[in-house]
N, CA, C and O atoms as a Tripos MOL2 file, in Angstrom:
@<TRIPOS>MOLECULE
protein
  312   311    78     0     0
PROTEIN
NO_CHARGES

@<TRIPOS>ATOM
      1 N         -18.8710  -14.8660   15.8350 N.3       1 MET1
      2 CA        -20.0270  -14.5020   16.5900 C.3       1 MET1
      3 C         -21.2360  -15.1830   15.9040 C.2       1 MET1
      4 O         -21.3410  -15.2900   14.6820 O.2       1 MET1
      5 N         -22.1450  -15.6360   16.8110 N.am      2 LYS2
      6 CA        -23.3630  -16.3400   16.3390 C.3       2 LYS2
      7 C         -24.5880  -15.4330   16.6960 C.2       2 LYS2
      8 O         -24.6390  -14.8490   17.7790 O.2       2 LYS2
      9 N         -25.5220  -15.3400   15.8010 N.am      3 CYS3
     10 CA        -26.7500  -14.6340   16.0720 C.3       3 CYS3
     11 C         -27.5020  -15.1700   17.2050 C.2       3 CYS3
     12 O         -27.7050  -16.3840   17.2030 O.2       3 CYS3
     13 N         -27.9680  -14.4350   18.2140 N.am      4 VAL4
     14 CA        -28.7680  -14.8840   19.3170 C.3       4 VAL4
     15 C         -30.0980  -15.3620   18.8910 C.2       4 VAL4
     16 O         -30.7120  -16.1940   19.5610 O.2       4 VAL4
     17 N         -30.5740  -14.8460   17.7640 N.am      5 VAL5
     18 CA        -31.9730  -15.2690   17.2700 C.3       5 VAL5
     19 C         -31.9810  -16.5640   16.5490 C.2       5 VAL5
     20 O         -32.6520  -17.5240   16.9280 O.2       5 VAL5
     21 N         -31.2100  -16.5690   15.4860 N.am      6 CYS6
     22 CA        -31.2270  -17.6580   14.4480 C.3       6 CYS6
     23 C         -30.0060  -18.5490   14.4650 C.2       6 CYS6
     24 O         -29.9660  -19.5620   13.7660 O.2       6 CYS6
     25 N         -29.0250  -18.1930   15.2420 N.am      7 LYS7
     26 CA        -27.7270  -18.9300   15.3980 C.3       7 LYS7
     27 C         -26.8100  -18.9740   14.1630 C.2       7 LYS7
     28 O         -25.8760  -19.7720   14.0830 O.2       7 LYS7
     29 N         -27.1130  -18.0880   13.2100 N.am      8 SER8
     30 CA        -26.2890  -17.9320   12.0260 C.3       8 SER8
     31 C         -25.0090  -17.2610   12.3350 C.2       8 SER8
     32 O         -24.9590  -16.4470   13.2570 O.2       8 SER8
     33 N         -23.9310  -17.5620   11.5940 N.am      9 THR9
     34 CA        -22.6950  -16.8170   11.7360 C.3       9 THR9
     35 C         -22.5060  -15.8370   10.6650 C.2       9 THR9
     36 O         -21.4530  -15.2070   10.5740 O.2       9 THR9
     37 N         -23.4660  -15.6840    9.8620 N.am     10 ASP10
     38 CA        -23.3760  -14.7030    8.7130 C.3      10 ASP10
     39 C         -23.7670  -13.2780    9.1730 C.2      10 ASP10
     40 O         -24.8460  -12.7710    8.8690 O.2      10 ASP10
     41 N         -22.8230  -12.6620    9.9260 N.am     11 ILE11
     42 CA        -23.0790  -11.3900   10.4770 C.3      11 ILE11
     43 C         -22.0760  -10.4430   10.0330 C.2      11 ILE11
     44 O         -20.8910  -10.7740   10.0700 O.2      11 ILE11
     45 N         -22.4450   -9.2410    9.5960 N.am     12 GLU12
     46 CA        -21.4730   -8.1810    9.0750 C.3      12 GLU12
     47 C         -21.9360   -6.7740    9.3610 C.2      12 GLU12
     48 O         -23.1100   -6.5010    9.6100 O.2      12 GLU12
     49 N         -20.9450   -5.8860    9.3120 N.am     13 LYS13
     50 CA        -21.2740   -4.4180    9.5660 C.3      13 LYS13
     51 C         -21.9760   -3.9210    8.2640 C.2      13 LYS13
     52 O         -21.5680   -4.1940    7.1360 O.2      13 LYS13
     53 N         -23.0590   -3.1760    8.5350 N.am     14 LYS14
     54 CA        -23.8740   -2.5940    7.4420 C.3      14 LYS14
     55 C         -24.2930   -1.2030    7.8640 C.2      14 LYS14
     56 O         -24.4450   -0.9080    9.0490 O.2      14 LYS14
     57 N         -24.4740   -0.3580    6.8690 N.am     15 MET15
     58 CA        -25.1270    0.9490    7.1020 C.3      15 MET15
     59 C         -26.6000    0.7570    7.0790 C.2      15 MET15
     60 O         -27.1540    0.2070    6.1280 O.2      15 MET15
     61 N         -27.2920    1.2430    8.2040 N.am     16 ILE16
     62 CA        -28.7190    1.1570    8.3420 C.3      16 ILE16
     63 C         -29.2960    2.4380    8.7300 C.2      16 ILE16
     64 O         -28.5830    3.3360    9.1780 O.2      16 ILE16
     65 N         -30.5680    2.5660    8.5780 N.am     17 ASP17
     66 CA        -31.3370    3.7120    9.0290 C.3      17 ASP17
     67 C         -32.0530    3.3750   10.3150 C.2      17 ASP17
     68 O         -33.0840    2.7030   10.2960 O.2      17 ASP17
     69 N         -31.5160    3.8370   11.4420 N.am     18 GLU18
     70 CA        -32.1550    3.5320   12.7580 C.3      18 GLU18
     71 C         -33.3190    4.4940   12.9490 C.2      18 GLU18
     72 O         -33.1680    5.6910   12.7060 O.2      18 GLU18
     73 N         -34.4540    4.0090   13.3710 N.am     19 GLU19
     74 CA        -35.5760    4.8930   13.6970 C.3      19 GLU19
     75 C         -35.5360    5.2840   15.1420 C.2      19 GLU19
     76 O         -35.5530    4.4170   16.0160 O.2      19 GLU19
     77 N         -35.4840    6.5720   15.4220 N.am     20 ILE20
     78 CA        -35.5440    7.0270   16.8120 C.3      20 ILE20
     79 C         -36.9140    7.7380   16.9710 C.2      20 ILE20
     80 O         -37.2190    8.7060   16.2750 O.2      20 ILE20
     81 N         -37.7000    7.2230   17.8960 N.am     21 LYS21
     82 CA        -39.0690    7.7910   18.0400 C.3      21 LYS21
     83 C         -39.1340    8.4400   19.3410 C.2      21 LYS21
     84 O         -38.7450    7.8840   20.3680 O.2      21 LYS21
     85 N         -39.6620    9.7010   19.2990 N.am     22 VAL22
     86 CA        -39.9910   10.4510   20.4600 C.3      22 VAL22
     87 C         -41.2850   11.1170   20.3080 C.2      22 VAL22
     88 O         -41.4450   11.9550   19.4200 O.2      22 VAL22
     89 N         -42.2970   10.7670   21.1880 N.am     23 ASP23
     90 CA        -43.6390   11.1620   21.0690 C.3      23 ASP23
     91 C         -44.2030   10.7340   19.6460 C.2      23 ASP23
     92 O         -44.2000    9.5420   19.3370 O.2      23 ASP23
     93 N         -44.6720   11.6770   18.8060 N.am     24 LYS24
     94 CA        -45.1760   11.3110   17.4840 C.3      24 LYS24
     95 C         -44.1230   11.5070   16.4240 C.2      24 LYS24
     96 O         -44.4060   11.3520   15.2360 O.2      24 LYS24
     97 N         -42.9200   11.8440   16.8230 N.am     25 ASN25
     98 CA        -41.8680   12.1280   15.8320 C.3      25 ASN25
     99 C         -40.9970   10.9050   15.5800 C.2      25 ASN25
    100 O         -40.7430   10.1240   16.4970 O.2      25 ASN25
    101 N         -40.5560   10.7400   14.3920 N.am     26 ILE26
    102 CA        -39.6200    9.6570   14.0420 C.3      26 ILE26
    103 C         -38.4390   10.3130   13.2250 C.2      26 ILE26
    104 O         -38.6580   11.0460   12.2610 O.2      26 ILE26
    105 N         -37.2040   10.0070   13.6650 N.am     27 VAL27
    106 CA        -36.0160   10.4780   13.0170 C.3      27 VAL27
    107 C         -35.1890    9.2690   12.5380 C.2      27 VAL27
    108 O         -34.8680    8.3510   13.2930 O.2      27 VAL27
    109 N         -34.8670    9.3300   11.2360 N.am     28 LEU28
    110 CA        -33.9660    8.2460   10.7150 C.3      28 LEU28
    111 C         -32.5110    8.6830   10.7960 C.2      28 LEU28
    112 O         -32.1420    9.7360   10.2750 O.2      28 LEU28
    113 N         -31.6900    7.8780   11.4470 N.am     29 VAL29
    114 CA        -30.3010    8.1910   11.6820 C.3      29 VAL29
    115 C         -29.4850    7.0880   10.9800 C.2      29 VAL29
    116 O         -29.6340    5.9080   11.2970 O.2      29 VAL29
    117 N         -28.6400    7.4720   10.0470 N.am     30 SER30
    118 CA        -27.8110    6.4360    9.3250 C.3      30 SER30
    119 C         -26.6500    6.1440   10.2490 C.2      30 SER30
    120 O         -26.0040    7.0640   10.7500 O.2      30 SER30
    121 N         -26.3770    4.8500   10.4830 N.am     31 MET31
    122 CA        -25.2650    4.4580   11.2700 C.3      31 MET31
    123 C         -24.8510    3.0050   10.8470 C.2      31 MET31
    124 O         -25.6380    2.2720   10.2480 O.2      31 MET31
    125 N         -23.6700    2.6520   11.1610 N.am     32 GLU32
    126 CA        -23.0450    1.3470   10.8920 C.3      32 GLU32
    127 C         -23.1430    0.4790   12.0970 C.2      32 GLU32
    128 O         -22.5670    0.7840   13.1420 O.2      32 GLU32
    129 N         -23.9000   -0.6530   11.9620 N.am     33 VAL33
    130 CA        -24.0010   -1.6140   13.0250 C.3      33 VAL33
    131 C         -23.8060   -3.0760   12.4250 C.2      33 VAL33
    132 O         -23.7870   -3.2900   11.2130 O.2      33 VAL33
    133 N         -23.6620   -4.0700   13.4090 N.am     34 LEU34
    134 CA        -23.5710   -5.4030   12.9660 C.3      34 LEU34
    135 C         -25.0040   -5.8900   12.6840 C.2      34 LEU34
    136 O         -25.9260   -5.6160   13.4530 O.2      34 LEU34
    137 N         -25.1670   -6.5940   11.6020 N.am     35 VAL35
    138 CA        -26.4820   -7.0840   11.2170 C.3      35 VAL35
    139 C         -26.3690   -8.5800   10.8430 C.2      35 VAL35
    140 O         -25.4060   -8.9570   10.1740 O.2      35 VAL35
    141 N         -27.2920   -9.4150   11.2420 N.am     36 CYS36
    142 CA        -27.3420  -10.7920   10.8310 C.3      36 CYS36
    143 C         -28.0280  -10.7920    9.4240 C.2      36 CYS36
    144 O         -29.1280  -10.2740    9.2360 O.2      36 CYS36
    145 N         -27.2770  -11.4290    8.4270 N.am     37 ASN37
    146 CA        -27.7940  -11.4020    7.1110 C.3      37 ASN37
    147 C         -28.9020  -12.4750    6.9500 C.2      37 ASN37
    148 O         -29.5960  -12.4740    5.9330 O.2      37 ASN37
    149 N         -29.0760  -13.3660    7.9080 N.am     38 ASN38
    150 CA        -30.0790  -14.3780    7.8300 C.3      38 ASN38
    151 C         -31.4370  -13.8910    8.3340 C.2      38 ASN38
    152 O         -32.4650  -14.0790    7.6830 O.2      38 ASN38
    153 N         -31.4160  -13.2560    9.5180 N.am     39 CYS39
    154 CA        -32.7060  -12.8490   10.0970 C.3      39 CYS39
    155 C         -32.8910  -11.4270   10.2870 C.2      39 CYS39
    156 O         -33.9870  -10.9840   10.6290 O.2      39 CYS39
    157 N         -31.7960  -10.6160   10.0680 N.am     40 GLY40
    158 CA        -31.9190   -9.0820   10.2440 C.3      40 GLY40
    159 C         -31.6940   -8.5660   11.6360 C.2      40 GLY40
    160 O         -31.8100   -7.3620   11.8610 O.2      40 GLY40
    161 N         -31.3630   -9.4590   12.6220 N.am     41 GLU41
    162 CA        -31.0980   -8.9810   13.9980 C.3      41 GLU41
    163 C         -29.9280   -7.9520   13.9570 C.2      41 GLU41
    164 O         -28.9320   -8.1330   13.2570 O.2      41 GLU41
    165 N         -30.1080   -6.8870   14.7340 N.am     42 ARG42
    166 CA        -29.0390   -5.8670   14.7370 C.3      42 ARG42
    167 C         -28.3530   -5.9210   16.1100 C.2      42 ARG42
    168 O         -28.9940   -6.2300   17.1150 O.2      42 ARG42
    169 N         -27.0760   -5.6260   16.1450 N.am     43 TYR43
    170 CA        -26.2430   -5.6000   17.3300 C.3      43 TYR43
    171 C         -25.5200   -4.2420   17.5120 C.2      43 TYR43
    172 O         -24.7840   -3.7870   16.6360 O.2      43 TYR43
    173 N         -25.7590   -3.6160   18.6850 N.am     44 TYR44
    174 CA        -25.2540   -2.3210   18.9220 C.3      44 TYR44
    175 C         -24.1680   -2.3640   20.0590 C.2      44 TYR44
    176 O         -24.3470   -2.9760   21.1120 O.2      44 TYR44
    177 N         -23.0770   -1.6910   19.7680 N.am     45 ASP45
    178 CA        -21.9790   -1.5520   20.8290 C.3      45 ASP45
    179 C         -22.3440   -0.3750   21.6770 C.2      45 ASP45
    180 O         -23.2850    0.3500   21.3570 O.2      45 ASP45
    181 N         -21.6180   -0.1630   22.7610 N.am     46 LYS46
    182 CA        -21.8580    0.9410   23.7540 C.3      46 LYS46
    183 C         -21.8130    2.2760   23.1330 C.2      46 LYS46
    184 O         -22.6110    3.1450   23.4840 O.2      46 LYS46
    185 N         -20.8820    2.4930   22.1890 N.am     47 SER47
    186 CA        -20.6980    3.7920   21.4950 C.3      47 SER47
    187 C         -21.8880    4.0790   20.6460 C.2      47 SER47
    188 O         -22.3570    5.2170   20.6440 O.2      47 SER47
    189 N         -22.3930    3.1570   19.9460 N.am     48 THR48
    190 CA        -23.5740    3.3130   19.1810 C.3      48 THR48
    191 C         -24.7600    3.6190   19.9320 C.2      48 THR48
    192 O         -25.5630    4.4540   19.5140 O.2      48 THR48
    193 N         -24.9410    2.9370   21.1250 N.am     49 MET49
    194 CA        -26.1110    3.2170   21.9950 C.3      49 MET49
    195 C         -25.9990    4.5980   22.5440 C.2      49 MET49
    196 O         -27.0240    5.2680   22.6790 O.2      49 MET49
    197 N         -24.8090    5.0840   22.8760 N.am     50 ARG50
    198 CA        -24.6460    6.4510   23.3780 C.3      50 ARG50
    199 C         -25.1050    7.4800   22.2830 C.2      50 ARG50
    200 O         -25.7700    8.4710   22.5820 O.2      50 ARG50
    201 N         -24.7220    7.1990   21.0240 N.am     51 LYS51
    202 CA        -25.0670    8.0510   19.9220 C.3      51 LYS51
    203 C         -26.6500    8.1050   19.8330 C.2      51 LYS51
    204 O         -27.2200    9.1880   19.7010 O.2      51 LYS51
    205 N         -27.3270    6.9390   19.9070 N.am     52 ILE52
    206 CA        -28.7710    6.9340   19.8610 C.3      52 ILE52
    207 C         -29.3720    7.7260   20.9150 C.2      52 ILE52
    208 O         -30.2960    8.5010   20.6700 O.2      52 ILE52
    209 N         -28.8810    7.5650   22.1030 N.am     53 GLU53
    210 CA        -29.3970    8.3320   23.2700 C.3      53 GLU53
    211 C         -29.1610    9.8510   23.1000 C.2      53 GLU53
    212 O         -29.9990   10.6640   23.4940 O.2      53 GLU53
    213 N         -28.0420   10.2060   22.5260 N.am     54 GLU54
    214 CA        -27.8280   11.6180   22.2300 C.3      54 GLU54
    215 C         -28.7780   12.1800   21.2350 C.2      54 GLU54
    216 O         -29.3140   13.2740   21.4100 O.2      54 GLU54
    217 N         -28.9940   11.4120   20.1590 N.am     55 PHE55
    218 CA        -30.0240   11.8810   19.1940 C.3      55 PHE55
    219 C         -31.4070   12.0060   19.7820 C.2      55 PHE55
    220 O         -32.1320   12.9520   19.4720 O.2      55 PHE55
    221 N         -31.7820   11.0690   20.6240 N.am     56 ARG56
    222 CA        -33.0730   11.0820   21.3080 C.3      56 ARG56
    223 C         -33.2110   12.2330   22.2370 C.2      56 ARG56
    224 O         -34.2710   12.8540   22.3150 O.2      56 ARG56
    225 N         -32.1780   12.5250   22.9330 N.am     57 SER57
    226 CA        -32.1440   13.6810   23.8590 C.3      57 SER57
    227 C         -32.2560   14.9500   23.0600 C.2      57 SER57
    228 O         -33.0400   15.8210   23.4360 O.2      57 SER57
    229 N         -31.5500   15.1040   22.0250 N.am     58 LYS58
    230 CA        -31.5410   16.3570   21.2070 C.3      58 LYS58
    231 C         -32.9200   16.5340   20.5080 C.2      58 LYS58
    232 O         -33.4150   17.6470   20.3330 O.2      58 LYS58
    233 N         -33.5140   15.3690   20.1190 N.am     59 LEU59
    234 CA        -34.7950   15.4670   19.4790 C.3      59 LEU59
    235 C         -35.8640   15.9680   20.5100 C.2      59 LEU59
    236 O         -36.7200   16.7790   20.1580 O.2      59 LEU59
    237 N         -35.8080   15.5070   21.7110 N.am     60 LYS60
    238 CA        -36.7020   15.9260   22.8270 C.3      60 LYS60
    239 C         -36.6090   17.4580   23.0780 C.2      60 LYS60
    240 O         -37.5920   18.1470   23.3530 O.2      60 LYS60
    241 N         -35.3390   17.9290   22.9580 N.am     61 GLU61
    242 CA        -35.0470   19.3100   23.2050 C.3      61 GLU61
    243 C         -35.1930   20.1950   21.9420 C.2      61 GLU61
    244 O         -34.9680   21.4030   22.0080 O.2      61 GLU61
    245 N         -35.5350   19.6450   20.8950 N.am     62 ALA62
    246 CA        -35.6190   20.3110   19.5590 C.3      62 ALA62
    247 C         -34.3360   20.9530   19.2210 C.2      62 ALA62
    248 O         -34.3310   22.0730   18.7120 O.2      62 ALA62
    249 N         -33.2440   20.3080   19.4770 N.am     63 LYS63
    250 CA        -31.9490   20.8830   19.0980 C.3      63 LYS63
    251 C         -31.1980   19.9900   18.0420 C.2      63 LYS63
    252 O         -29.9680   19.9800   17.9850 O.2      63 LYS63
    253 N         -31.9500   19.2850   17.2580 N.am     64 LEU64
    254 CA        -31.3940   18.4190   16.2840 C.3      64 LEU64
    255 C         -31.6310   19.0060   14.8750 C.2      64 LEU64
    256 O         -32.7610   19.2670   14.4640 O.2      64 LEU64
    257 N         -30.5720   19.1890   14.2000 N.am     65 ASN65
    258 CA        -30.6080   19.6880   12.7960 C.3      65 ASN65
    259 C         -31.0100   18.5690   11.8550 C.2      65 ASN65
    260 O         -30.2640   17.6080   11.6670 O.2      65 ASN65
    261 N         -32.2640   18.7030   11.2290 N.am     66 MET66
    262 CA        -32.8140   17.6060   10.4900 C.3      66 MET66
    263 C         -33.2560   18.2270    9.1630 C.2      66 MET66
    264 O         -33.4600   19.4300    9.0030 O.2      66 MET66
    265 N         -33.3910   17.2060    8.1580 N.am     67 GLU67
    266 CA        -33.9980   17.5520    6.9000 C.3      67 GLU67
    267 C         -35.1920   16.6120    6.6940 C.2      67 GLU67
    268 O         -35.1370   15.4130    6.9660 O.2      67 GLU67
    269 N         -36.3240   17.2540    6.1760 N.am     68 GLU68
    270 CA        -37.5000   16.4970    5.9240 C.3      68 GLU68
    271 C         -37.3240   15.5590    4.7560 C.2      68 GLU68
    272 O         -36.8780   16.0320    3.7100 O.2      68 GLU68
    273 N         -37.6340   14.2480    4.8280 N.am     69 VAL69
    274 CA        -37.4830   13.3730    3.7740 C.3      69 VAL69
    275 C         -38.7870   12.7320    3.3520 C.2      69 VAL69
    276 O         -38.8250   11.9310    2.4180 O.2      69 VAL69
    277 N         -39.8860   13.0990    4.0660 N.am     70 GLY70
    278 CA        -41.1720   12.5230    3.6340 C.3      70 GLY70
    279 C         -42.1420   12.8950    4.7060 C.2      70 GLY70
    280 O         -41.7770   13.5860    5.6580 O.2      70 GLY70
    281 N         -43.2900   12.4870    4.5900 N.am     71 LYS71
    282 CA        -44.4100   12.7370    5.6070 C.3      71 LYS71
    283 C         -45.1850   11.4750    5.8910 C.2      71 LYS71
    284 O         -45.2770   10.5950    5.0340 O.2      71 LYS71
    285 N         -45.7570   11.3700    7.1100 N.am     72 ILE72
    286 CA        -46.5420   10.2430    7.5480 C.3      72 ILE72
    287 C         -47.9420   10.7820    7.8030 C.2      72 ILE72
    288 O         -48.0930   11.7900    8.4930 O.2      72 ILE72
    289 N         -48.9460   10.1470    7.2720 N.am     73 PHE73
    290 CA        -50.3770   10.5660    7.5630 C.3      73 PHE73
    291 C         -51.1850    9.4100    8.1490 C.2      73 PHE73
    292 O         -50.9040    8.2310    7.9300 O.2      73 PHE73
    293 N         -52.1260    9.7860    8.8470 N.am     74 ARG74
    294 CA        -53.0560    8.7420    9.4620 C.3      74 ARG74
    295 C         -54.3870    8.9160    8.9660 C.2      74 ARG74
    296 O         -54.8860   10.0410    8.9920 O.2      74 ARG74
    297 N         -55.0600    7.8710    8.4880 N.am     75 ALA75
    298 CA        -56.4240    7.9090    8.0490 C.3      75 ALA75
    299 C         -57.2050    7.0110    8.9760 C.2      75 ALA75
    300 O         -56.7350    5.9700    9.4350 O.2      75 ALA75
    301 N         -58.4680    7.4780    9.2420 N.am     76 HIS76
    302 CA        -59.3360    6.6890   10.1360 C.3      76 HIS76
    303 C         -60.4140    5.9850    9.3530 C.2      76 HIS76
    304 O         -61.2030    6.6100    8.6440 O.2      76 HIS76
    305 N         -60.4400    4.6100    9.4980 N.am     77 ALA77
    306 CA        -61.4870    3.8800    8.8030 C.3      77 ALA77
    307 C         -62.8050    4.1730    9.3840 C.2      77 ALA77
    308 O         -62.8950    4.3510   10.5990 O.2      77 ALA77
    309 N         -63.8800    4.2390    8.5830 N.am     78 ALA78
    310 CA        -65.1850    4.4830    9.0260 C.3      78 ALA78
    311 C         -65.8130    3.2640    9.6320 C.2      78 ALA78
    312 O         -66.9630    3.3140   10.0700 O.2      78 ALA78
@<TRIPOS>BOND
     1     1     2 1
     2     2     3 1
     3     3     4 2
     4     3     5 am
     5     5     6 1
     6     6     7 1
     7     7     8 2
     8     7     9 am
     9     9    10 1
    10    10    11 1
    11    11    12 2
    12    11    13 am
    13    13    14 1
    14    14    15 1
    15    15    16 2
    16    15    17 am
    17    17    18 1
    18    18    19 1
    19    19    20 2
    20    19    21 am
    21    21    22 1
    22    22    23 1
    23    23    24 2
    24    23    25 am
    25    25    26 1
    26    26    27 1
    27    27    28 2
    28    27    29 am
    29    29    30 1
    30    30    31 1
    31    31    32 2
    32    31    33 am
    33    33    34 1
    34    34    35 1
    35    35    36 2
    36    35    37 am
    37    37    38 1
    38    38    39 1
    39    39    40 2
    40    39    41 am
    41    41    42 1
    42    42    43 1
    43    43    44 2
    44    43    45 am
    45    45    46 1
    46    46    47 1
    47    47    48 2
    48    47    49 am
    49    49    50 1
    50    50    51 1
    51    51    52 2
    52    51    53 am
    53    53    54 1
    54    54    55 1
    55    55    56 2
    56    55    57 am
    57    57    58 1
    58    58    59 1
    59    59    60 2
    60    59    61 am
    61    61    62 1
    62    62    63 1
    63    63    64 2
    64    63    65 am
    65    65    66 1
    66    66    67 1
    67    67    68 2
    68    67    69 am
    69    69    70 1
    70    70    71 1
    71    71    72 2
    72    71    73 am
    73    73    74 1
    74    74    75 1
    75    75    76 2
    76    75    77 am
    77    77    78 1
    78    78    79 1
    79    79    80 2
    80    79    81 am
    81    81    82 1
    82    82    83 1
    83    83    84 2
    84    83    85 am
    85    85    86 1
    86    86    87 1
    87    87    88 2
    88    87    89 am
    89    89    90 1
    90    90    91 1
    91    91    92 2
    92    91    93 am
    93    93    94 1
    94    94    95 1
    95    95    96 2
    96    95    97 am
    97    97    98 1
    98    98    99 1
    99    99   100 2
   100    99   101 am
   101   101   102 1
   102   102   103 1
   103   103   104 2
   104   103   105 am
   105   105   106 1
   106   106   107 1
   107   107   108 2
   108   107   109 am
   109   109   110 1
   110   110   111 1
   111   111   112 2
   112   111   113 am
   113   113   114 1
   114   114   115 1
   115   115   116 2
   116   115   117 am
   117   117   118 1
   118   118   119 1
   119   119   120 2
   120   119   121 am
   121   121   122 1
   122   122   123 1
   123   123   124 2
   124   123   125 am
   125   125   126 1
   126   126   127 1
   127   127   128 2
   128   127   129 am
   129   129   130 1
   130   130   131 1
   131   131   132 2
   132   131   133 am
   133   133   134 1
   134   134   135 1
   135   135   136 2
   136   135   137 am
   137   137   138 1
   138   138   139 1
   139   139   140 2
   140   139   141 am
   141   141   142 1
   142   142   143 1
   143   143   144 2
   144   143   145 am
   145   145   146 1
   146   146   147 1
   147   147   148 2
   148   147   149 am
   149   149   150 1
   150   150   151 1
   151   151   152 2
   152   151   153 am
   153   153   154 1
   154   154   155 1
   155   155   156 2
   156   155   157 am
   157   157   158 1
   158   158   159 1
   159   159   160 2
   160   159   161 am
   161   161   162 1
   162   162   163 1
   163   163   164 2
   164   163   165 am
   165   165   166 1
   166   166   167 1
   167   167   168 2
   168   167   169 am
   169   169   170 1
   170   170   171 1
   171   171   172 2
   172   171   173 am
   173   173   174 1
   174   174   175 1
   175   175   176 2
   176   175   177 am
   177   177   178 1
   178   178   179 1
   179   179   180 2
   180   179   181 am
   181   181   182 1
   182   182   183 1
   183   183   184 2
   184   183   185 am
   185   185   186 1
   186   186   187 1
   187   187   188 2
   188   187   189 am
   189   189   190 1
   190   190   191 1
   191   191   192 2
   192   191   193 am
   193   193   194 1
   194   194   195 1
   195   195   196 2
   196   195   197 am
   197   197   198 1
   198   198   199 1
   199   199   200 2
   200   199   201 am
   201   201   202 1
   202   202   203 1
   203   203   204 2
   204   203   205 am
   205   205   206 1
   206   206   207 1
   207   207   208 2
   208   207   209 am
   209   209   210 1
   210   210   211 1
   211   211   212 2
   212   211   213 am
   213   213   214 1
   214   214   215 1
   215   215   216 2
   216   215   217 am
   217   217   218 1
   218   218   219 1
   219   219   220 2
   220   219   221 am
   221   221   222 1
   222   222   223 1
   223   223   224 2
   224   223   225 am
   225   225   226 1
   226   226   227 1
   227   227   228 2
   228   227   229 am
   229   229   230 1
   230   230   231 1
   231   231   232 2
   232   231   233 am
   233   233   234 1
   234   234   235 1
   235   235   236 2
   236   235   237 am
   237   237   238 1
   238   238   239 1
   239   239   240 2
   240   239   241 am
   241   241   242 1
   242   242   243 1
   243   243   244 2
   244   243   245 am
   245   245   246 1
   246   246   247 1
   247   247   248 2
   248   247   249 am
   249   249   250 1
   250   250   251 1
   251   251   252 2
   252   251   253 am
   253   253   254 1
   254   254   255 1
   255   255   256 2
   256   255   257 am
   257   257   258 1
   258   258   259 1
   259   259   260 2
   260   259   261 am
   261   261   262 1
   262   262   263 1
   263   263   264 2
   264   263   265 am
   265   265   266 1
   266   266   267 1
   267   267   268 2
   268   267   269 am
   269   269   270 1
   270   270   271 1
   271   271   272 2
   272   271   273 am
   273   273   274 1
   274   274   275 1
   275   275   276 2
   276   275   277 am
   277   277   278 1
   278   278   279 1
   279   279   280 2
   280   279   281 am
   281   281   282 1
   282   282   283 1
   283   283   284 2
   284   283   285 am
   285   285   286 1
   286   286   287 1
   287   287   288 2
   288   287   289 am
   289   289   290 1
   290   290   291 1
   291   291   292 2
   292   291   293 am
   293   293   294 1
   294   294   295 1
   295   295   296 2
   296   295   297 am
   297   297   298 1
   298   298   299 1
   299   299   300 2
   300   299   301 am
   301   301   302 1
   302   302   303 1
   303   303   304 2
   304   303   305 am
   305   305   306 1
   306   306   307 1
   307   307   308 2
   308   307   309 am
   309   309   310 1
   310   310   311 1
   311   311   312 2
@<TRIPOS>SUBSTRUCTURE
     1 MET1         2 RESIDUE 1 A MET
     2 LYS2         6 RESIDUE 1 A LYS
     3 CYS3        10 RESIDUE 1 A CYS
     4 VAL4        14 RESIDUE 1 A VAL
     5 VAL5        18 RESIDUE 1 A VAL
     6 CYS6        22 RESIDUE 1 A CYS
     7 LYS7        26 RESIDUE 1 A LYS
     8 SER8        30 RESIDUE 1 A SER
     9 THR9        34 RESIDUE 1 A THR
    10 ASP10       38 RESIDUE 1 A ASP
    11 ILE11       42 RESIDUE 1 A ILE
    12 GLU12       46 RESIDUE 1 A GLU
    13 LYS13       50 RESIDUE 1 A LYS
    14 LYS14       54 RESIDUE 1 A LYS
    15 MET15       58 RESIDUE 1 A MET
    16 ILE16       62 RESIDUE 1 A ILE
    17 ASP17       66 RESIDUE 1 A ASP
    18 GLU18       70 RESIDUE 1 A GLU
    19 GLU19       74 RESIDUE 1 A GLU
    20 ILE20       78 RESIDUE 1 A ILE
    21 LYS21       82 RESIDUE 1 A LYS
    22 VAL22       86 RESIDUE 1 A VAL
    23 ASP23       90 RESIDUE 1 A ASP
    24 LYS24       94 RESIDUE 1 A LYS
    25 ASN25       98 RESIDUE 1 A ASN
    26 ILE26      102 RESIDUE 1 A ILE
    27 VAL27      106 RESIDUE 1 A VAL
    28 LEU28      110 RESIDUE 1 A LEU
    29 VAL29      114 RESIDUE 1 A VAL
    30 SER30      118 RESIDUE 1 A SER
    31 MET31      122 RESIDUE 1 A MET
    32 GLU32      126 RESIDUE 1 A GLU
    33 VAL33      130 RESIDUE 1 A VAL
    34 LEU34      134 RESIDUE 1 A LEU
    35 VAL35      138 RESIDUE 1 A VAL
    36 CYS36      142 RESIDUE 1 A CYS
    37 ASN37      146 RESIDUE 1 A ASN
    38 ASN38      150 RESIDUE 1 A ASN
    39 CYS39      154 RESIDUE 1 A CYS
    40 GLY40      158 RESIDUE 1 A GLY
    41 GLU41      162 RESIDUE 1 A GLU
    42 ARG42      166 RESIDUE 1 A ARG
    43 TYR43      170 RESIDUE 1 A TYR
    44 TYR44      174 RESIDUE 1 A TYR
    45 ASP45      178 RESIDUE 1 A ASP
    46 LYS46      182 RESIDUE 1 A LYS
    47 SER47      186 RESIDUE 1 A SER
    48 THR48      190 RESIDUE 1 A THR
    49 MET49      194 RESIDUE 1 A MET
    50 ARG50      198 RESIDUE 1 A ARG
    51 LYS51      202 RESIDUE 1 A LYS
    52 ILE52      206 RESIDUE 1 A ILE
    53 GLU53      210 RESIDUE 1 A GLU
    54 GLU54      214 RESIDUE 1 A GLU
    55 PHE55      218 RESIDUE 1 A PHE
    56 ARG56      222 RESIDUE 1 A ARG
    57 SER57      226 RESIDUE 1 A SER
    58 LYS58      230 RESIDUE 1 A LYS
    59 LEU59      234 RESIDUE 1 A LEU
    60 LYS60      238 RESIDUE 1 A LYS
    61 GLU61      242 RESIDUE 1 A GLU
    62 ALA62      246 RESIDUE 1 A ALA
    63 LYS63      250 RESIDUE 1 A LYS
    64 LEU64      254 RESIDUE 1 A LEU
    65 ASN65      258 RESIDUE 1 A ASN
    66 MET66      262 RESIDUE 1 A MET
    67 GLU67      266 RESIDUE 1 A GLU
    68 GLU68      270 RESIDUE 1 A GLU
    69 VAL69      274 RESIDUE 1 A VAL
    70 GLY70      278 RESIDUE 1 A GLY
    71 LYS71      282 RESIDUE 1 A LYS
    72 ILE72      286 RESIDUE 1 A ILE
    73 PHE73      290 RESIDUE 1 A PHE
    74 ARG74      294 RESIDUE 1 A ARG
    75 ALA75      298 RESIDUE 1 A ALA
    76 HIS76      302 RESIDUE 1 A HIS
    77 ALA77      306 RESIDUE 1 A ALA
    78 ALA78      310 RESIDUE 1 A ALA
């Protein structure tokens, strides 16, 4: 397989933290996907995409069991 971005063949499965955003919320979901080691492009199969959509749906419905791992703050420059 060649990367569609950089044409490298250095692609392997890796554990990543996928960011799923809904409104102002962000959830990190650990999953295994193909990643180009040269440019970082990620490749998702149908099964992985279904899982991401399930997480997004559960997040919208507030039915996702999560643990807090940090906080994000916004500061406004004067």
